C-alpha positions in Angstrom: 38.6 41.2 -4.5 36.4 39.4 -1.7 33.0 40.6 -1.3 31.2 40.2 2.1 27.8 39.2 2.7 24.9 41.1 4.3 25.2 39.1 7.5 27.9 41.2 8.9 29.7 38.2 10.2 29.2 36.3 13.4 31.4 35.4 16.3 32.8 31.8 17.2 35.9 30.1 18.2 37.9 28.6 15.2 41.1 28.1 17.3 41.4 29.0 20.8 39.7 32.4 21.2 36.5 34.0 20.0 36.8 36.1 16.9 34.6 37.7 14.2 34.4 35.5 11.3 33.3 37.1 7.9 31.2 35.0 5.5 32.0 35.9 1.7 30.9 34.6 -1.6 33.6 32.2 -1.9 35.1 31.8 1.6 34.8 32.3 5.3 37.6 34.3 6.8 39.1 35.9 9.9 42.3 37.9 9.4 42.0 40.3 12.2 43.4 37.7 14.9 46.2 35.3 14.6 46.4 32.7 13.5 44.2 33.7 10.5 41.4 31.3 9.3 40.3 30.8 5.8 38.2 28.0 4.3 37.5 28.2 0.6 33.8 27.1 0.0 34.6 25.2 -3.3 36.6 22.8 -1.3 33.6 22.1 1.0 31.3 19.3 0.5 29.0 19.7 3.4 28.5 21.7 6.7 27.1 20.1 9.7 25.7 22.0 12.7 26.1 20.2 16.1 24.5 20.8 19.4 21.5 22.4 17.9 19.0 22.3 20.7 16.5 25.1 22.0 17.9 25.0 25.5 21.4 25.7 24.5 22.8 29.2 23.8 25.7 28.0 21.4 26.4 25.6 18.6 29.2 24.3 16.5 29.9 24.3 12.9 31.7 21.5 11.1 33.4 21.9 7.6 33.6 18.6 5.7 36.0 18.7 2.8 35.4 16.9 -0.6 38.9 15.3 0.1 37.9 12.9 2.9 41.5 12.3 3.8 41.5 15.9 5.1 40.9 16.7 8.7 37.5 18.6 9.2 37.5 22.2 10.4 35.3 23.5 13.3 34.0 26.8 14.6 32.9 26.2 18.2 30.6 28.3 20.3 28.6 30.1 17.7 25.6 32.0 19.3 22.3 30.4 18.4 20.9 33.7 17.2 23.3 33.7 14.2 22.0 30.2 13.1 19.4 31.4 10.7 21.7 34.1 9.2 24.5 31.4 8.5 21.8 29.0 6.8 20.8 31.9 4.5 24.4 32.5 3.6 25.1 28.8 2.8 21.9 28.5 0.7 23.0 31.6 -1.4 26.3 29.8 -1.9 24.7 26.6 -2.7 26.4 24.6 0.1 24.4 21.9 1.7 24.1 21.7 5.4 22.7 19.2 8.2 22.3 19.8 11.9 22.1 17.4 14.9 21.7 17.7 18.6 24.9 15.9 19.7 28.7 16.1 18.9 30.3 13.3 16.8 33.8 11.9 16.9 34.9 13.2 13.4 38.3 11.3 13.6 36.6 8.1 13.7 33.9 9.1 11.2 36.3 10.1 8.5 38.5 7.0 9.1 35.6 4.7 8.6 34.7 6.6 5.4 38.2 6.5 4.1 38.7 2.8 4.9 35.6 1.7 3.0 34.2 4.4 0.9 31.9 2.1 -1.1 30.1 0.9 2.1 29.7 4.6 3.0 28.0 5.5 -0.2 26.0 2.3 -0.2 24.6 3.0 3.1 23.3 6.5 1.9 26.4 8.6 2.3 25.7 11.7 4.6 22.0 10.8 5.2 23.0 9.5 8.7 23.6 13.1 9.8 20.0 14.2 8.9 17.5 11.5 10.1 14.8 13.8 9.5 15.2 13.6 5.7 14.7 10.0 5.8 11.5 10.3 7.7 10.4 12.8 5.2 11.1 10.7 2.4 9.1 7.6 4.1 6.3 10.0 4.6 6.3 11.1 0.9 6.5 7.4 -0.1 3.3 6.7 2.2 1.5 9.8 0.6 2.1 8.5 -2.7 0.9 5.1 -1.9 -2.4 6.5 -0.3 -3.0 8.9 -3.0 -3.2 6.0 -5.6 -6.5 3.9 -4.7 -7.5 1.6 -7.6 -11.1 1.8 -6.1 -11.2 5.4 -6.9 -9.9 4.7 -10.6 -12.8 5.8 -12.8 -11.9 3.3 -15.5 -12.2 0.5 -12.8 -15.5 1.8 -11.8 -16.8 1.8 -15.1 -15.8 -1.7 -15.8 -17.4 -2.8 -12.6 -20.7 -1.1 -13.7 -20.5 -2.8 -17.0 -19.9 -6.2 -15.4 -22.7 -5.6 -13.0 -24.8 -4.7 -16.0 -24.0 -7.9 -17.9 -24.6 -9.9 -14.8 -28.0 -8.4 -14.4 -29.0 -8.9 -18.2 -27.7 -12.5 -17.9 -29.8 -13.2 -14.7 -32.8 -11.6 -16.2 -32.6 -13.7 -19.4 -32.1 -17.0 -17.4 -35.1 -16.3 -15.4 -37.3 -15.3 -18.4 -36.1 -18.7 -20.0 -36.9 -20.8 -16.9 -40.3 -19.2 -16.8 -41.1 -19.7 -20.3 -40.0 -23.2 -20.2 -42.1 -24.0 -17.2 -45.1 -22.3 -18.8 -44.7 -24.3 -22.0 -44.5 -27.5 -20.0 -47.7 -26.8 -18.0 -49.5 -26.0 -21.2 -48.6 -29.3 -22.9 -49.1 -31.3 -19.9 -52.1 -32.4 -17.9 -53.3 -30.9 -14.7 -53.0 -32.8 -11.5 -56.8 -33.3 -11.3 -56.9 -35.0 -14.7 -53.8 -37.1 -13.8 -55.6 -38.3 -10.4 -58.9 -39.0 -12.2 -57.1 -41.1 -14.7 -55.1 -43.0 -12.1 -58.4 -43.8 -10.5 -60.0 -45.2 -13.6 -57.0 -47.4 -14.1 -57.3 -48.7 -10.6 -61.1 -49.5 -11.2 -60.6 -51.3 -14.3 -57.6 -53.5 -12.9 -59.8 -54.4 -10.0 -62.8 -55.2 -12.3 -60.6 -57.6 -14.4 -59.2 -59.3 -11.1 -62.8 -60.1 -10.0 -63.7 -61.5 -13.2 -60.8 -63.9 -13.2 -61.5 -65.0 -9.7 -65.3 -65.7 -10.5 -64.6 -67.7 -13.6 -63.5 -71.1 -12.1 -66.4 -70.9 -9.4 -68.9 -70.5 -12.5 -67.4 -73.6 -14.2 -67.5 -75.9 -11.2 -71.2 -74.8 -10.5 -72.2 -75.6 -14.0 -70.4 -79.0 -13.8 -72.2 -80.0 -10.5 -75.6 -79.0 -11.9 -75.0 -81.0 -15.0 -74.1 -84.2 -12.9 -77.1 -84.0 -10.8 -79.5 -83.8 -13.8 -78.1 -86.8 -15.4 -78.8 -88.8 -12.0 -82.3 -88.0 -11.9 -82.7 -89.1 -15.4 -81.6 -92.6 -14.5 
């Protein structure tokens, strides 16, 4: 038993002519016109919409199978008005889809994947079909980086405040110590006027001693001269 979806089907060209394609829970089919067209959804890995542009009236639908060696199937010339309904159907069936504005050469694409599948997966797999997803991932990473700001961390602010308090207290204690040290030195020492007066007294005393030393030879000579003249008079 095949149950149909509420979309009512859509028109497209799976072979040479346009026909009504009916999406169901497990497959998409056309059994009205020859040749029949049937694709089982459990064999599909990804569906890609090509030529999705606002100025175009139609788009194409590519079925990529889990078996990469199998040729892709396409439904061409689907009306753009059916795109949203098809996307809803794929979401209900849990089938991933992508979309792009240009058509690809699927023969070359699948051959490159089959020849080197490791490189295909290392390069991100099918991400090249949906460049917008990469841009969104980059934006999410940027938002995460911007959302975390170490300057806004409350713990960081608390540590900075404590450090500033410690610095302030240390500066205050240093200034107090310096003031107390200078005060004690002033109390124990002499004033500038006292030092100046003391230096002046020392200069006066030194000058007086020098004058006394200079006058002593002169006095001795005078005494000697006076003594000799007195002796002569006595003769």
